[in-house]
Every structure is written in C-alpha cells, then in structure tokens.
N, C-alpha and C positions, 0 to 999 in steps of 0.2 A: 683637271683638264680632262679626262675621260668623262666625266659627268656632264659637263657642259658641251662636249662633243655629241653625247648620247642625247641630250635635250635638243640641240639644234638639228639633228638628224631626224628625232621625232617629230619635230614642228616641220620640218621640210615634207616628210612624208604625208602628215596631215593636210598641209596646204595642197599638195599635189593631188591627194585623195578627193579633196572637197571640190577642187577645180575640176578633176575629171567627172565627178559626179554631176556638177552643173551643167558640163558640156553635154554628158550623156542624157541629162533630163531635156536639155532643149532639142536634141536631136529626136529623141522618143516623142516629145509634144509636137514638134513639126511633123513627123511622120504620121501620126495619129490624127493630126489635123486635116492633113492631106487625105486620108482614107475617109474620114468623115465628111469631108467637102465632096470628094468623088460620089459618096453615096447618096448624101442629102441636099447638094449645094446647087442643084439644078435651077438655073434662073437667077442665081446670085453670083455678083462678079466680083473679084478680087481687083481692087485698084491697082494698076501697075506703075502709078506714077511715084517717084522718088525725089520729091524736092529737097533740096539739101538743107533747108531750113525747118523742116517738118520735124517737130518734136515728137517723140514715139510715145512720150507721156500725154501729151496733149491729144493725139489720136486715140490713145486708149480711152481717155475720158470722153471724149466726143463720140466714140463708138457706142458708148452705152451697153457694155457686154454684159452688165447685170440684168438686161432685159431678155436677152437670148443668147443661148450657147453658140448658136451659128455666129453671132456677131464676134464672138471671141475667136471661133474658128478662122473667120476671115481676117482679123486682126493678126491672128498669128502668121497666116500665109503674106499678109502684107508686110509684116515685120521682117520675115524671112527674106524678103527681097531687099531689104535696107542694106547699105553699107556698115560693117560692123554690128550685124544683127545680133550676134550673141551678146556682146557688150550692152546693146539697148535692151535686151530681154533681161539681163540681170539687173539693169537698173530700173526697169518698170517693176518688175518682180519685188524689188526691195521697196519701192516708194508705194506700191499698192498690194502689198503682201496679202492682206487678207480677203481682199476681191478675186485676187490672181488667185490664190489658193482654191476659193470657191469654184472659180471658172474652170481650173484644171480638173477639179474633182468631178464636175459634170461632164467634161470632155472624156474622161475615163470611164464614167458611166454609160456612155453612147456604145 
C-alpha cells in the first residue's frame, strides 16, 4: 500500500510540475514577444479578430512563421488574444513541434 501511495504521489508531483512549466513557458514567450513587437514591430499590426471557427493550427501554417521571426511574434500575440489561448498554444506546439522549437529559439536570440 505504501509503495503504491508513493508512486501515485510522485506521479502527481511530476504532472503538476510539467503543467506549471508549460504555463510558465507560455507566459515568458508572450512577454518576450510583446517586448520584441514593441521594439521591432512598428508598422506591423496584430489582427484583433477572434472568429470562433478560426483554427489556430491553420493560422500558424498560413502565417508562414518559418520565413521571418516577426511573423511568429505576431502569431503569438494573436494567439494570446484567443479564448483558451494556453490550451491552443499546447496544441499547436505539439502538432508543429520542430518548427515551433526553431521559432522559439529565434525569438530568444533577439
């Protein structure tokens, strides 16, 4: 009984830790993108529309974030405005992980 309780508790701690890390990553990415946009984004607008049927994965693909890091910055600022943005962030990151990782790396290099 004690062994299974310890295992359960360790899994709980691990899951909570991962969730907190993901949330913290999202918050830091949003903050960094806001600073980059303030510094380099003059003349670039972030769409403020939030259609309910807009698929964040389609928007990610249509934005062609691989062409320019500012496209990724604008995408993040757009995504941040969406309902359930954190959940959508996790989904897009999972679906386009390699490209997402490259874009985040470029953001942190600015």
